[in-house]
All heavy atoms as TSV, in Angstrom:
chain	resi	resn	atom	element	x	y	z
A	1	MET	N	N	-8.391	3.004	9.044
A	1	MET	CA	C	-6.969	2.848	9.156
A	1	MET	C	C	-6.405	4.044	9.935
A	1	MET	O	O	-6.658	5.182	9.576
A	1	MET	CB	C	-6.360	2.787	7.764
A	1	MET	CG	C	-4.889	2.581	7.756
A	1	MET	SD	S	-4.357	2.299	6.054
A	1	MET	CE	C	-2.639	2.433	6.313
A	2	PRO	N	N	-5.645	3.782	10.980
A	2	PRO	CA	C	-5.115	4.890	11.777
A	2	PRO	C	C	-4.044	5.666	11.016
A	2	PRO	O	O	-3.316	5.096	10.206
A	2	PRO	CB	C	-4.534	4.212	13.011
A	2	PRO	CG	C	-4.326	2.802	12.620
A	2	PRO	CD	C	-5.307	2.489	11.535
A	3	ARG	N	N	-4.008	6.960	11.279
A	3	ARG	CA	C	-2.989	7.799	10.651
A	3	ARG	C	C	-1.659	7.605	11.360
A	3	ARG	O	O	-1.605	7.516	12.576
A	3	ARG	CB	C	-3.386	9.264	10.743
A	3	ARG	CG	C	-4.501	9.626	9.812
A	3	ARG	CD	C	-4.803	11.083	9.897
A	3	ARG	NE	N	-3.565	11.846	10.110
A	3	ARG	CZ	C	-3.513	13.148	10.238
A	3	ARG	NH1	N	-4.607	13.834	10.205
A	3	ARG	NH2	N	-2.370	13.770	10.423
A	4	LEU	N	N	-0.608	7.562	10.576
A	4	LEU	CA	C	0.728	7.445	11.157
A	4	LEU	C	C	1.188	8.826	11.628
A	4	LEU	O	O	0.907	9.824	10.982
A	4	LEU	CB	C	1.720	6.913	10.129
A	4	LEU	CG	C	1.584	5.450	9.744
A	4	LEU	CD1	C	2.544	5.135	8.603
A	4	LEU	CD2	C	1.891	4.559	10.916
A	5	PRO	N	N	1.905	8.870	12.734
A	5	PRO	CA	C	2.446	10.157	13.174
A	5	PRO	C	C	3.513	10.653	12.200
A	5	PRO	O	O	4.093	9.876	11.427
A	5	PRO	CB	C	3.041	9.866	14.548
A	5	PRO	CG	C	3.145	8.401	14.646
A	5	PRO	CD	C	2.192	7.799	13.662
A	6	ARG	N	N	3.757	11.935	12.231
A	6	ARG	CA	C	4.720	12.547	11.320
A	6	ARG	C	C	6.105	11.920	11.462
A	6	ARG	O	O	6.812	11.724	10.471
A	6	ARG	CB	C	4.792	14.044	11.575
A	6	ARG	CG	C	5.635	14.759	10.534
A	6	ARG	CD	C	5.615	16.256	10.712
A	6	ARG	NE	N	4.249	16.721	10.593
A	6	ARG	CZ	C	3.767	17.771	11.248
A	6	ARG	NH1	N	4.532	18.459	12.043
A	6	ARG	NH2	N	2.519	18.137	11.088
A	7	CYS	N	N	6.493	11.573	12.684
A	7	CYS	CA	C	7.818	10.979	12.877
A	7	CYS	C	C	7.911	9.620	12.184
A	7	CYS	O	O	8.974	9.247	11.686
A	7	CYS	CB	C	8.158	10.874	14.359
A	7	CYS	SG	S	7.033	9.838	15.295
A	8	ALA	N	N	6.821	8.874	12.127
A	8	ALA	CA	C	6.833	7.582	11.446
A	8	ALA	C	C	7.025	7.772	9.942
A	8	ALA	O	O	7.786	7.037	9.309
A	8	ALA	CB	C	5.551	6.812	11.728
A	9	TRP	N	N	6.330	8.766	9.364
A	9	TRP	CA	C	6.503	9.037	7.941
A	9	TRP	C	C	7.922	9.506	7.642
A	9	TRP	O	O	8.504	9.153	6.625
A	9	TRP	CB	C	5.489	10.068	7.449
A	9	TRP	CG	C	4.122	9.480	7.308
A	9	TRP	CD1	C	3.013	9.812	8.013
A	9	TRP	CD2	C	3.721	8.440	6.403
A	9	TRP	NE1	N	1.949	9.037	7.612
A	9	TRP	CE2	C	2.351	8.200	6.631
A	9	TRP	CE3	C	4.391	7.698	5.439
A	9	TRP	CZ2	C	1.652	7.240	5.911
A	9	TRP	CZ3	C	3.678	6.743	4.732
A	9	TRP	CH2	C	2.322	6.526	4.969
A	10	THR	N	N	8.478	10.299	8.547
A	10	THR	CA	C	9.863	10.753	8.377
A	10	THR	C	C	10.821	9.566	8.411
A	10	THR	O	O	11.755	9.480	7.603
A	10	THR	CB	C	10.230	11.773	9.469
A	10	THR	OG1	O	9.300	12.851	9.428
A	10	THR	CG2	C	11.634	12.290	9.291
A	11	LEU	N	N	10.595	8.648	9.329
A	11	LEU	CA	C	11.432	7.449	9.425
A	11	LEU	C	C	11.317	6.597	8.167
A	11	LEU	O	O	12.322	6.154	7.612
A	11	LEU	CB	C	11.048	6.634	10.657
A	11	LEU	CG	C	11.788	5.312	10.845
A	11	LEU	CD1	C	13.266	5.577	11.073
A	11	LEU	CD2	C	11.201	4.547	12.000
A	12	ILE	N	N	10.102	6.378	7.697
A	12	ILE	CA	C	9.895	5.580	6.488
A	12	ILE	C	C	10.580	6.227	5.293
A	12	ILE	O	O	11.289	5.565	4.526
A	12	ILE	CB	C	8.385	5.378	6.231
A	12	ILE	CG1	C	7.785	4.468	7.292
A	12	ILE	CG2	C	8.148	4.811	4.830
A	12	ILE	CD1	C	6.270	4.440	7.287
A	13	ALA	N	N	10.390	7.526	5.137
A	13	ALA	CA	C	10.993	8.237	4.013
A	13	ALA	C	C	12.520	8.205	4.084
A	13	ALA	O	O	13.190	7.977	3.071
A	13	ALA	CB	C	10.499	9.680	3.977
A	14	SER	N	N	13.056	8.408	5.284
A	14	SER	CA	C	14.523	8.405	5.400
A	14	SER	C	C	15.092	7.016	5.139
A	14	SER	O	O	16.144	6.882	4.500
A	14	SER	CB	C	14.957	8.923	6.770
A	14	SER	OG	O	14.489	8.074	7.788
A	15	LEU	N	N	14.415	5.963	5.592
A	15	LEU	CA	C	14.888	4.601	5.308
A	15	LEU	C	C	14.854	4.295	3.815
A	15	LEU	O	O	15.768	3.667	3.276
A	15	LEU	CB	C	14.062	3.581	6.083
A	15	LEU	CG	C	14.297	3.547	7.589
A	15	LEU	CD1	C	13.306	2.597	8.251
A	15	LEU	CD2	C	15.718	3.151	7.906
A	16	LEU	N	N	13.795	4.745	3.137
A	16	LEU	CA	C	13.719	4.523	1.691
A	16	LEU	C	C	14.806	5.308	0.963
A	16	LEU	O	O	15.425	4.794	0.028
A	16	LEU	CB	C	12.336	4.904	1.164
A	16	LEU	CG	C	11.222	3.917	1.490
A	16	LEU	CD1	C	9.876	4.457	1.027
A	16	LEU	CD2	C	11.486	2.569	0.869
A	17	LEU	N	N	15.058	6.557	1.381
A	17	LEU	CA	C	16.102	7.343	0.739
A	17	LEU	C	C	17.488	6.760	0.983
A	17	LEU	O	O	18.324	6.708	0.074
A	17	LEU	CB	C	16.044	8.794	1.224
A	17	LEU	CG	C	14.923	9.631	0.619
A	17	LEU	CD1	C	14.847	10.988	1.300
A	17	LEU	CD2	C	15.118	9.795	-0.871
A	18	ILE	N	N	17.736	6.318	2.212
A	18	ILE	CA	C	19.035	5.710	2.519
A	18	ILE	C	C	19.233	4.443	1.688
A	18	ILE	O	O	20.299	4.228	1.109
A	18	ILE	CB	C	19.147	5.401	4.022
A	18	ILE	CG1	C	19.319	6.708	4.804
A	18	ILE	CG2	C	20.319	4.467	4.309
A	18	ILE	CD1	C	19.202	6.531	6.304
A	19	SER	N	N	18.198	3.600	1.622
A	19	SER	CA	C	18.346	2.367	0.843
A	19	SER	C	C	18.482	2.681	-0.643
A	19	SER	O	O	19.231	2.014	-1.358
A	19	SER	CB	C	17.181	1.416	1.108
A	19	SER	OG	O	15.964	1.986	0.685
A	20	HIS	N	N	17.807	3.723	-1.131
A	20	HIS	CA	C	17.933	4.119	-2.535
A	20	HIS	C	C	19.367	4.545	-2.837
A	20	HIS	O	O	19.931	4.181	-3.864
A	20	HIS	CB	C	16.963	5.249	-2.843
A	20	HIS	CG	C	17.259	5.968	-4.124
A	20	HIS	ND1	N	17.048	5.389	-5.350
A	20	HIS	CD2	C	17.769	7.188	-4.365
A	20	HIS	CE1	C	17.412	6.245	-6.292
A	20	HIS	NE2	N	17.856	7.347	-5.713
A	21	HIS	N	N	19.969	5.303	-1.935
A	21	HIS	CA	C	21.326	5.792	-2.178
A	21	HIS	C	C	22.389	4.716	-1.956
A	21	HIS	O	O	23.455	4.788	-2.548
A	21	HIS	CB	C	21.633	7.000	-1.294
A	21	HIS	CG	C	20.945	8.238	-1.766
A	21	HIS	ND1	N	21.300	8.893	-2.913
A	21	HIS	CD2	C	19.914	8.943	-1.251
A	21	HIS	CE1	C	20.528	9.944	-3.088
A	21	HIS	NE2	N	19.671	9.984	-2.099
A	22	THR	N	N	22.114	3.733	-1.107
A	22	THR	CA	C	23.140	2.731	-0.831
A	22	THR	C	C	23.034	1.508	-1.738
A	22	THR	O	O	24.056	0.975	-2.166
A	22	THR	CB	C	23.088	2.275	0.638
A	22	THR	OG1	O	21.780	1.793	0.931
A	22	THR	CG2	C	23.443	3.405	1.572
A	23	ILE	N	N	21.822	1.039	-2.013
A	23	ILE	CA	C	21.690	-0.183	-2.821
A	23	ILE	C	C	21.032	0.059	-4.170
A	23	ILE	O	O	20.954	-0.847	-4.984
A	23	ILE	CB	C	20.928	-1.286	-2.045
A	23	ILE	CG1	C	19.505	-0.863	-1.717
A	23	ILE	CG2	C	21.688	-1.698	-0.821
A	23	ILE	CD1	C	18.660	-1.942	-1.066
A	24	GLY	N	N	20.507	1.237	-4.404
A	24	GLY	CA	C	19.921	1.566	-5.702
A	24	GLY	C	C	18.414	1.400	-5.737
A	24	GLY	O	O	17.807	0.755	-4.883
A	25	THR	N	N	17.835	2.002	-6.759
A	25	THR	CA	C	16.376	1.986	-6.905
A	25	THR	C	C	15.849	0.589	-7.155
A	25	THR	O	O	14.845	0.180	-6.566
A	25	THR	CB	C	15.965	2.921	-8.057
A	25	THR	OG1	O	16.468	4.228	-7.789
A	25	THR	CG2	C	14.461	2.997	-8.187
A	26	THR	N	N	16.511	-0.166	-8.016
A	26	THR	CA	C	16.040	-1.510	-8.361
A	26	THR	C	C	16.008	-2.413	-7.132
A	26	THR	O	O	15.019	-3.121	-6.895
A	26	THR	CB	C	16.935	-2.129	-9.442
A	26	THR	OG1	O	17.000	-1.241	-10.548
A	26	THR	CG2	C	16.392	-3.468	-9.894
A	27	ALA	N	N	17.064	-2.377	-6.343
A	27	ALA	CA	C	17.109	-3.216	-5.143
A	27	ALA	C	C	16.099	-2.751	-4.102
A	27	ALA	O	O	15.506	-3.569	-3.397
A	27	ALA	CB	C	18.513	-3.206	-4.548
A	28	THR	N	N	15.882	-1.443	-4.007
A	28	THR	CA	C	14.893	-0.917	-3.058
A	28	THR	C	C	13.498	-1.388	-3.426
A	28	THR	O	O	12.735	-1.843	-2.568
A	28	THR	CB	C	14.944	0.624	-3.020
A	28	THR	OG1	O	16.256	1.039	-2.642
A	28	THR	CG2	C	13.933	1.179	-2.045
A	29	ILE	N	N	13.154	-1.284	-4.709
A	29	ILE	CA	C	11.836	-1.758	-5.159
A	29	ILE	C	C	11.727	-3.271	-4.971
A	29	ILE	O	O	10.681	-3.781	-4.555
A	29	ILE	CB	C	11.590	-1.345	-6.623
A	29	ILE	CG1	C	11.454	0.185	-6.696
A	29	ILE	CG2	C	10.352	-2.019	-7.201
A	29	ILE	CD1	C	11.419	0.747	-8.096
A	30	GLY	N	N	12.807	-3.992	-5.251
A	30	GLY	CA	C	12.812	-5.439	-5.027
A	30	GLY	C	C	12.587	-5.782	-3.561
A	30	GLY	O	O	11.873	-6.734	-3.233
A	31	PHE	N	N	13.198	-4.987	-2.679
A	31	PHE	CA	C	12.996	-5.208	-1.248
A	31	PHE	C	C	11.535	-4.990	-0.855
A	31	PHE	O	O	10.976	-5.766	-0.065
A	31	PHE	CB	C	13.893	-4.272	-0.430
A	31	PHE	CG	C	13.584	-4.291	1.032
A	31	PHE	CD1	C	13.956	-5.367	1.821
A	31	PHE	CD2	C	12.906	-3.248	1.617
A	31	PHE	CE1	C	13.665	-5.390	3.171
A	31	PHE	CE2	C	12.606	-3.255	2.963
A	31	PHE	CZ	C	12.990	-4.338	3.744
A	32	LEU	N	N	10.907	-3.958	-1.401
A	32	LEU	CA	C	9.500	-3.696	-1.085
A	32	LEU	C	C	8.611	-4.848	-1.559
A	32	LEU	O	O	7.688	-5.265	-0.853
A	32	LEU	CB	C	9.055	-2.367	-1.692
A	32	LEU	CG	C	9.732	-1.133	-1.106
A	32	LEU	CD1	C	9.307	0.121	-1.881
A	32	LEU	CD2	C	9.423	-0.985	0.365
A	33	PHE	N	N	8.901	-5.367	-2.747
A	33	PHE	CA	C	8.133	-6.520	-3.230
A	33	PHE	C	C	8.415	-7.765	-2.389
A	33	PHE	O	O	7.510	-8.567	-2.136
A	33	PHE	CB	C	8.427	-6.795	-4.704
A	33	PHE	CG	C	7.676	-5.904	-5.637
A	33	PHE	CD1	C	8.354	-5.035	-6.469
A	33	PHE	CD2	C	6.292	-5.918	-5.675
A	33	PHE	CE1	C	7.663	-4.200	-7.330
A	33	PHE	CE2	C	5.584	-5.086	-6.529
A	33	PHE	CZ	C	6.275	-4.223	-7.364
A	34	ALA	N	N	9.643	-7.928	-1.939
A	34	ALA	CA	C	9.971	-9.062	-1.075
A	34	ALA	C	C	9.229	-8.959	0.251
A	34	ALA	O	O	8.747	-9.969	0.789
A	34	ALA	CB	C	11.474	-9.125	-0.836
A	35	ALA	N	N	9.116	-7.752	0.793
A	35	ALA	CA	C	8.370	-7.568	2.047
A	35	ALA	C	C	6.893	-7.899	1.846
A	35	ALA	O	O	6.272	-8.548	2.696
A	35	ALA	CB	C	8.533	-6.137	2.551
A	36	ALA	N	N	6.327	-7.465	0.719
A	36	ALA	CA	C	4.926	-7.799	0.426
A	36	ALA	C	C	4.769	-9.306	0.235
A	36	ALA	O	O	3.786	-9.906	0.699
A	36	ALA	CB	C	4.451	-7.052	-0.816
A	37	GLY	N	N	5.721	-9.938	-0.427
A	37	GLY	CA	C	5.681	-11.394	-0.592
A	37	GLY	C	C	5.791	-12.121	0.729
A	37	GLY	O	O	5.168	-13.164	0.939
A	38	TRP	N	N	6.593	-11.571	1.651
A	38	TRP	CA	C	6.719	-12.179	2.972
A	38	TRP	C	C	5.367	-12.196	3.670
A	38	TRP	O	O	4.995	-13.191	4.296
A	38	TRP	CB	C	7.735	-11.398	3.809
A	38	TRP	CG	C	7.839	-11.907	5.211
A	38	TRP	CD1	C	8.599	-12.945	5.641
A	38	TRP	CD2	C	7.149	-11.415	6.362
A	38	TRP	NE1	N	8.420	-13.129	6.998
A	38	TRP	CE2	C	7.531	-12.195	7.462
A	38	TRP	CE3	C	6.236	-10.387	6.570
A	38	TRP	CZ2	C	7.044	-11.981	8.735
A	38	TRP	CZ3	C	5.746	-10.168	7.840
A	38	TRP	CH2	C	6.165	-10.969	8.906
A	39	VAL	N	N	4.618	-11.102	3.561
A	39	VAL	CA	C	3.312	-11.032	4.211
A	39	VAL	C	C	2.381	-12.086	3.633
A	39	VAL	O	O	1.616	-12.716	4.364
A	39	VAL	CB	C	2.709	-9.617	4.068
A	39	VAL	CG1	C	1.260	-9.577	4.505
A	39	VAL	CG2	C	3.536	-8.616	4.851
A	40	VAL	N	N	2.454	-12.310	2.326
A	40	VAL	CA	C	1.565	-13.268	1.674
A	40	VAL	C	C	1.933	-14.706	2.028
A	40	VAL	O	O	1.056	-15.544	2.221
A	40	VAL	CB	C	1.594	-13.053	0.143
A	40	VAL	CG1	C	0.841	-14.141	-0.582
A	40	VAL	CG2	C	1.016	-11.695	-0.206
A	41	THR	N	N	3.237	-15.003	2.148
A	41	THR	CA	C	3.657	-16.388	2.328
A	41	THR	C	C	3.955	-16.780	3.773
A	41	THR	O	O	4.174	-17.955	4.048
A	41	THR	CB	C	4.923	-16.664	1.496
A	41	THR	OG1	O	5.960	-15.780	1.917
A	41	THR	CG2	C	4.646	-16.479	0.021
A	42	THR	N	N	3.953	-15.842	4.673
A	42	THR	CA	C	4.281	-16.126	6.066
A	42	THR	C	C	3.081	-16.737	6.784
A	42	THR	O	O	1.941	-16.353	6.512
A	42	THR	CB	C	4.713	-14.827	6.774
A	42	THR	OG1	O	5.817	-14.305	6.078
A	42	THR	CG2	C	5.086	-15.053	8.206
A	43	PRO	N	N	3.320	-17.640	7.714
A	43	PRO	CA	C	2.214	-18.196	8.492
A	43	PRO	C	C	1.426	-17.096	9.215
A	43	PRO	O	O	1.993	-16.072	9.624
A	43	PRO	CB	C	2.902	-19.107	9.499
A	43	PRO	CG	C	4.217	-19.443	8.877
A	43	PRO	CD	C	4.597	-18.246	8.059
A	44	ALA	N	N	0.157	-17.322	9.335
A	44	ALA	CA	C	-0.750	-16.318	9.895
A	44	ALA	C	C	-0.328	-15.787	11.274
A	44	ALA	O	O	-0.443	-14.590	11.512
A	44	ALA	CB	C	-2.168	-16.876	9.940
A	45	PRO	N	N	0.141	-16.630	12.215
A	45	PRO	CA	C	0.508	-16.077	13.527
A	45	PRO	C	C	1.593	-15.006	13.456
A	45	PRO	O	O	1.533	-14.021	14.179
A	45	PRO	CB	C	1.002	-17.293	14.314
A	45	PRO	CG	C	0.317	-18.452	13.682
A	45	PRO	CD	C	0.205	-18.094	12.228
A	46	LEU	N	N	2.563	-15.146	12.566
A	46	LEU	CA	C	3.605	-14.128	12.449
A	46	LEU	C	C	3.049	-12.830	11.873
A	46	LEU	O	O	3.426	-11.737	12.287
A	46	LEU	CB	C	4.751	-14.633	11.581
A	46	LEU	CG	C	5.609	-15.726	12.197
A	46	LEU	CD1	C	6.673	-16.169	11.205
A	46	LEU	CD2	C	6.254	-15.244	13.477
A	47	VAL	N	N	2.141	-12.959	10.905
A	47	VAL	CA	C	1.514	-11.772	10.334
A	47	VAL	C	C	0.664	-11.074	11.390
A	47	VAL	O	O	0.642	-9.847	11.478
A	47	VAL	CB	C	0.680	-12.134	9.087
A	47	VAL	CG1	C	-0.092	-10.938	8.583
A	47	VAL	CG2	C	1.578	-12.697	7.995
A	48	VAL	N	N	-0.010	-11.845	12.229
A	48	VAL	CA	C	-0.816	-11.263	13.300
A	48	VAL	C	C	0.060	-10.498	14.278
A	48	VAL	O	O	-0.264	-9.377	14.680
A	48	VAL	CB	C	-1.638	-12.358	14.022
A	48	VAL	CG1	C	-2.261	-11.836	15.288
A	48	VAL	CG2	C	-2.701	-12.910	13.100
A	49	VAL	N	N	1.194	-11.089	14.653
A	49	VAL	CA	C	2.106	-10.407	15.584
A	49	VAL	C	C	2.636	-9.118	14.956
A	49	VAL	O	O	2.680	-8.068	15.600
A	49	VAL	CB	C	3.264	-11.345	15.992
A	49	VAL	CG1	C	4.354	-10.579	16.715
A	49	VAL	CG2	C	2.737	-12.482	16.853
A	50	ALA	N	N	3.022	-9.175	13.679
A	50	ALA	CA	C	3.505	-7.977	13.000
A	50	ALA	C	C	2.403	-6.928	12.896
A	50	ALA	O	O	2.645	-5.729	13.084
A	50	ALA	CB	C	4.036	-8.333	11.613
A	51	SER	N	N	1.179	-7.357	12.626
A	51	SER	CA	C	0.062	-6.423	12.543
A	51	SER	C	C	-0.226	-5.778	13.895
A	51	SER	O	O	-0.502	-4.580	13.975
A	51	SER	CB	C	-1.198	-7.133	12.043
A	51	SER	OG	O	-0.982	-7.650	10.764
A	52	LEU	N	N	-0.173	-6.568	14.950
A	52	LEU	CA	C	-0.385	-6.006	16.290
A	52	LEU	C	C	0.718	-5.019	16.652
A	52	LEU	O	O	0.446	-3.980	17.265
A	52	LEU	CB	C	-0.458	-7.129	17.326
A	52	LEU	CG	C	-1.752	-7.926	17.329
A	52	LEU	CD1	C	-1.635	-9.109	18.291
A	52	LEU	CD2	C	-2.924	-7.060	17.720
A	53	ALA	N	N	1.945	-5.322	16.266
A	53	ALA	CA	C	3.038	-4.389	16.531
A	53	ALA	C	C	2.834	-3.087	15.766
A	53	ALA	O	O	3.015	-1.992	16.317
A	53	ALA	CB	C	4.375	-5.022	16.150
A	54	ALA	N	N	2.427	-3.180	14.509
A	54	ALA	CA	C	2.161	-1.977	13.721
A	54	ALA	C	C	0.996	-1.188	14.307
A	54	ALA	O	O	1.040	0.040	14.393
A	54	ALA	CB	C	1.873	-2.351	12.271
A	55	TRP	N	N	-0.058	-1.885	14.716
A	55	TRP	CA	C	-1.197	-1.207	15.338
A	55	TRP	C	C	-0.764	-0.497	16.614
A	55	TRP	O	O	-1.148	0.650	16.863
A	55	TRP	CB	C	-2.311	-2.204	15.657
A	55	TRP	CG	C	-3.398	-1.589	16.465
A	55	TRP	CD1	C	-4.433	-0.827	16.006
A	55	TRP	CD2	C	-3.543	-1.646	17.886
A	55	TRP	NE1	N	-5.204	-0.413	17.059
A	55	TRP	CE2	C	-4.686	-0.898	18.221
A	55	TRP	CE3	C	-2.819	-2.253	18.899
A	55	TRP	CZ2	C	-5.116	-0.758	19.529
A	55	TRP	CZ3	C	-3.242	-2.099	20.197
A	55	TRP	CH2	C	-4.380	-1.367	20.504
A	56	HIS	N	N	0.036	-1.165	17.422
A	56	HIS	CA	C	0.496	-0.567	18.670
A	56	HIS	C	C	1.305	0.698	18.396
A	56	HIS	O	O	1.120	1.724	19.053
A	56	HIS	CB	C	1.354	-1.572	19.454
A	56	HIS	CG	C	1.976	-0.996	20.678
A	56	HIS	ND1	N	1.269	-0.804	21.836
A	56	HIS	CD2	C	3.220	-0.541	20.912
A	56	HIS	CE1	C	2.066	-0.255	22.737
A	56	HIS	NE2	N	3.261	-0.091	22.190
A	57	LEU	N	N	2.190	0.636	17.417
A	57	LEU	CA	C	3.006	1.804	17.101
A	57	LEU	C	C	2.172	2.960	16.568
A	57	LEU	O	O	2.439	4.121	16.880
A	57	LEU	CB	C	4.089	1.439	16.085
A	57	LEU	CG	C	5.219	0.581	16.625
A	57	LEU	CD1	C	6.125	0.150	15.480
A	57	LEU	CD2	C	6.008	1.338	17.674
A	58	THR	N	N	1.152	2.654	15.762
A	58	THR	CA	C	0.355	3.732	15.176
A	58	THR	C	C	-0.679	4.296	16.131
A	58	THR	O	O	-1.056	5.454	16.007
A	58	THR	CB	C	-0.363	3.261	13.896
A	58	THR	OG1	O	-1.187	2.147	14.202
A	58	THR	CG2	C	0.632	2.913	12.814
A	59	SER	N	N	-1.131	3.512	17.099
A	59	SER	CA	C	-2.184	4.022	17.976
A	59	SER	C	C	-1.687	4.429	19.358
A	59	SER	O	O	-2.295	5.278	20.004
A	59	SER	CB	C	-3.294	2.975	18.130
A	59	SER	OG	O	-2.782	1.833	18.777
A	60	ARG	N	N	-0.612	3.872	19.824
A	60	ARG	CA	C	-0.138	4.160	21.181
A	60	ARG	C	C	1.037	5.116	21.237
A	60	ARG	O	O	1.352	5.637	22.286
A	60	ARG	CB	C	0.255	2.864	21.898
A	60	ARG	CG	C	-0.875	1.892	22.038
A	60	ARG	CD	C	-1.902	2.422	22.980
A	60	ARG	NE	N	-2.972	1.453	23.135
A	60	ARG	CZ	C	-4.146	1.733	23.604
A	60	ARG	NH1	N	-4.419	2.956	23.972
A	60	ARG	NH2	N	-5.062	0.801	23.712
A	61	HIS	N	N	1.715	5.316	20.120
A	61	HIS	CA	C	2.894	6.177	20.130
A	61	HIS	C	C	2.699	7.398	19.242
A	61	HIS	O	O	3.600	7.817	18.539
A	61	HIS	CB	C	4.126	5.385	19.686
A	61	HIS	CG	C	4.515	4.335	20.666
A	61	HIS	ND1	N	5.147	4.618	21.845
A	61	HIS	CD2	C	4.320	2.999	20.668
A	61	HIS	CE1	C	5.347	3.501	22.513
A	61	HIS	NE2	N	4.848	2.501	21.823
A	62	THR	N	N	1.508	7.923	19.275
A	62	THR	CA	C	1.234	9.134	18.515
A	62	THR	C	C	1.619	10.346	19.355
A	62	THR	O	O	1.669	10.270	20.584
A	62	THR	CB	C	-0.256	9.215	18.136
A	62	THR	OG1	O	-1.034	9.160	19.326
A	62	THR	CG2	C	-0.641	8.061	17.228
A	63	PRO	N	N	1.880	11.469	18.710
A	63	PRO	CA	C	2.209	12.671	19.484
A	63	PRO	C	C	1.036	13.074	20.381
A	63	PRO	O	O	-0.121	12.988	19.987
A	63	PRO	CB	C	2.454	13.729	18.418
A	63	PRO	CG	C	2.701	12.974	17.165
A	63	PRO	CD	C	1.962	11.686	17.288
A	64	HIS	N	N	1.358	13.479	21.589
A	64	HIS	CA	C	0.325	13.893	22.530
A	64	HIS	C	C	0.256	15.410	22.570
A	64	HIS	O	O	1.273	16.093	22.548
A	64	HIS	CB	C	0.636	13.361	23.939
A	64	HIS	CG	C	0.678	11.874	24.006
A	64	HIS	ND1	N	-0.427	11.079	23.930
A	64	HIS	CD2	C	1.730	11.019	24.090
A	64	HIS	CE1	C	-0.096	9.818	23.996
A	64	HIS	NE2	N	1.228	9.752	24.094
A	65	ARG	N	N	-0.958	15.911	22.651
A	65	ARG	CA	C	-1.136	17.352	22.774
A	65	ARG	C	C	-0.994	17.743	24.223
A	65	ARG	O	O	-1.427	17.032	25.130
A	65	ARG	CB	C	-2.516	17.766	22.268
A	65	ARG	CG	C	-2.665	17.580	20.795
A	65	ARG	CD	C	-3.985	18.091	20.344
A	65	ARG	NE	N	-4.095	17.946	18.910
A	65	ARG	CZ	C	-5.131	18.372	18.221
A	65	ARG	NH1	N	-6.130	18.942	18.825
A	65	ARG	NH2	N	-5.153	18.203	16.933
A	66	ARG	N	N	-0.390	18.876	24.431
A	66	ARG	CA	C	-0.259	19.380	25.796
A	66	ARG	C	C	-1.598	19.927	26.244
A	66	ARG	O	O	-2.298	20.591	25.490
A	66	ARG	CB	C	0.782	20.475	25.854
A	66	ARG	CG	C	2.162	19.989	25.520
A	66	ARG	CD	C	3.115	21.103	25.634
A	66	ARG	NE	N	3.930	20.831	26.814
A	66	ARG	CZ	C	4.852	21.614	27.277
A	66	ARG	NH1	N	5.087	22.749	26.692
A	66	ARG	NH2	N	5.551	21.279	28.335
A	67	ARG	N	N	-1.928	19.640	27.446
A	67	ARG	CA	C	-3.171	20.161	28.007
A	67	ARG	C	C	-2.938	21.583	28.513
A	67	ARG	O	O	-1.930	21.868	29.126
A	67	ARG	CB	C	-3.648	19.289	29.153
A	67	ARG	CG	C	-4.053	17.909	28.684
A	67	ARG	CD	C	-4.598	17.131	29.821
A	67	ARG	NE	N	-4.955	15.794	29.367
A	67	ARG	CZ	C	-5.495	14.903	30.147
A	67	ARG	NH1	N	-5.717	15.143	31.404
A	67	ARG	NH2	N	-5.795	13.707	29.669
A	68	ALA	N	N	-3.897	22.424	28.250
A	68	ALA	CA	C	-3.795	23.809	28.716
A	68	ALA	C	C	-4.071	23.840	30.213
A	68	ALA	O	O	-4.959	23.142	30.711
A	68	ALA	CB	C	-4.790	24.694	27.974
A	69	HIS	N	N	-3.268	24.595	30.927
A	69	HIS	CA	C	-3.477	24.718	32.358
A	69	HIS	C	C	-4.604	25.714	32.626
A	69	HIS	O	O	-4.659	26.774	32.041
A	69	HIS	CB	C	-2.200	25.202	33.057
A	69	HIS	CG	C	-1.088	24.218	32.954
A	69	HIS	ND1	N	-1.117	23.015	33.621
A	69	HIS	CD2	C	0.056	24.226	32.240
A	69	HIS	CE1	C	-0.005	22.347	33.341
A	69	HIS	NE2	N	0.724	23.057	32.488
A	70	ALA	N	N	-5.495	25.318	33.503
A	70	ALA	CA	C	-6.650	26.175	33.794
A	70	ALA	C	C	-6.325	27.254	34.783
A	70	ALA	O	O	-5.469	27.289	35.535
A	70	ALA	CB	C	-7.790	25.330	34.336
């Protein structure tokens, strides 16, 4: 499983905190379960597209190291 970049974890954490403060803990947890239920009940092609999008974000948009000039 590819590691998520730090900015992705920051985004996830900030979205969870914002939703916790605006709609409450119960609704936030309910939303997470609804998202998991969506993955289970959604037709396979949509899950594949979502998985490819997640893979693309985790593998292609990682922070790049600067190359040292020789």
